[in-house]
C-alpha positions in Angstrom: -35.6 -98.2 31.8 -37.3 -96.1 29.2 -36.4 -92.4 27.8 -39.0 -90.8 30.4 -37.9 -92.9 33.6 -34.4 -91.8 32.6 -35.6 -87.9 32.6 -36.8 -88.7 35.8 -33.8 -89.7 37.1 -31.6 -87.1 36.1 -34.3 -84.5 37.2 -34.0 -86.0 40.6 -30.5 -86.2 40.3 -30.3 -82.5 39.4 -32.8 -81.1 41.9 -30.5 -83.1 44.6 -27.3 -81.5 43.3 -29.3 -77.8 43.5 -30.5 -78.6 47.3 -26.9 -79.7 48.1 -25.6 -76.4 46.8 -28.1 -74.5 48.1 -27.6 -75.9 52.0 -23.7 -75.4 51.3 -24.2 -71.7 50.3 -26.3 -71.2 53.6 -24.0 -72.8 55.8 -21.2 -70.5 54.3 -23.4 -67.3 54.7 -23.7 -68.4 58.4 -19.9 -68.8 58.7 -18.9 -65.1 57.0 -21.7 -62.9 57.1 -20.2 -60.8 54.7 -20.2 -63.0 51.8 -21.1 -61.5 48.2 -20.8 -63.2 45.2 -18.0 -62.2 42.0 -18.1 -62.5 38.5 -15.0 -62.6 36.7 -14.0 -62.5 33.2 -14.8 -65.8 31.4 -17.9 -66.3 33.7 -15.6 -67.3 36.7 -18.2 -67.0 39.6 -16.7 -66.7 43.0 -18.3 -66.4 46.9 -15.6 -63.8 48.9 -15.2 -63.0 52.1 -12.4 -60.4 54.1 -12.8 -62.9 56.8 -10.6 -65.3 54.8 -7.8 -63.3 53.5 -5.5 -64.0 55.7 -6.7 -68.0 56.2 -6.5 -68.5 52.3 -4.6 -71.6 51.7 -4.7 -72.2 47.7 -5.1 -70.1 44.5 -6.6 -70.1 41.1 -4.2 -69.1 38.3 -5.2 -68.0 34.9 -4.4 -65.6 32.4 -7.0 -63.3 32.0 -7.2 -63.7 28.1 -6.1 -67.1 25.9 -4.9 -64.9 23.0 -2.9 -62.5 24.1 1.1 -62.5 24.6 0.8 -60.2 27.3 -2.0 -61.3 29.0 -2.4 -60.3 32.8 -1.4 -62.9 35.2 -4.7 -63.2 37.9 -4.1 -64.9 40.8 -7.7 -65.5 42.9 -6.7 -66.7 46.5 -9.3 -69.1 48.5 -10.1 -71.3 51.3 -11.3 -74.7 50.8 -14.0 -75.4 53.3 -16.1 -78.2 53.5 -19.2 -76.5 52.3 -17.1 -75.0 49.2 -14.3 -72.2 48.3 -14.7 -69.0 49.6 -12.2 -66.7 47.6 -10.4 -63.5 49.4 -11.7 -60.3 49.1 -10.8 -58.7 46.7 -11.2 -61.8 45.1 -8.5 -61.5 42.2 -5.0 -60.0 42.0 -3.0 -59.3 39.1 0.8 -59.9 39.7 2.1 -60.0 36.2 1.8 -60.5 32.7 2.7 -63.3 29.8 6.1 -62.6 28.0 5.5 -64.3 24.4 3.7 -67.5 26.0 7.4 -68.3 27.7 7.1 -66.5 31.0 5.6 -64.1 33.1 6.8 -60.7 34.0 6.1 -59.8 37.4 4.6 -56.5 38.0 6.5 -53.8 40.4 5.3 -54.2 44.0 2.8 -56.4 42.9 3.5 -58.3 46.5 2.4 -55.2 48.2 -1.2 -55.3 46.9 -1.6 -58.6 48.3 0.3 -57.7 51.8 -2.5 -54.7 52.0 -5.5 -56.8 51.3 -4.1 -59.3 54.5 -3.6 -62.0 52.0 -1.8 -65.2 53.9 2.0 -64.9 53.4 2.2 -68.5 52.3 -0.2 -67.4 49.1 2.4 -64.3 48.0 5.5 -66.8 48.3 3.9 -69.5 46.4 2.9 -66.6 43.8 6.0 -65.4 43.9 7.6 -68.3 42.4 5.7 -68.5 39.8 5.8 -65.1 38.6 9.9 -64.9 38.6 11.5 -65.0 35.3 12.6 -67.9 33.9 
């Protein structure tokens, strides 16, 4: 296969991927009319809807900064659908902060913010285990 033929195949694959992403996003918007896009630090992109807050089953967990010893711990709850992830709205919750790269110190009343947003209790319970001092 020539270089040009390889380029054609790659472009067709890229186009098909974009068409699939577009179709999935269209379906998500039909399912969640309040769907909106949010950008987090380090170029994290998320589509979110308040409609999934009580249905979220998973979460991304990351520190807001990779170099700071006291970096905030962010929890991004989401629902995995057949069309892609839909994050809660609000998308992220700061539940604690790193302590000397060893463990995370929980913020006071971090659970209340998640409860007030209607986040599924299973996410709060799983997060509670993650931020408990070692």
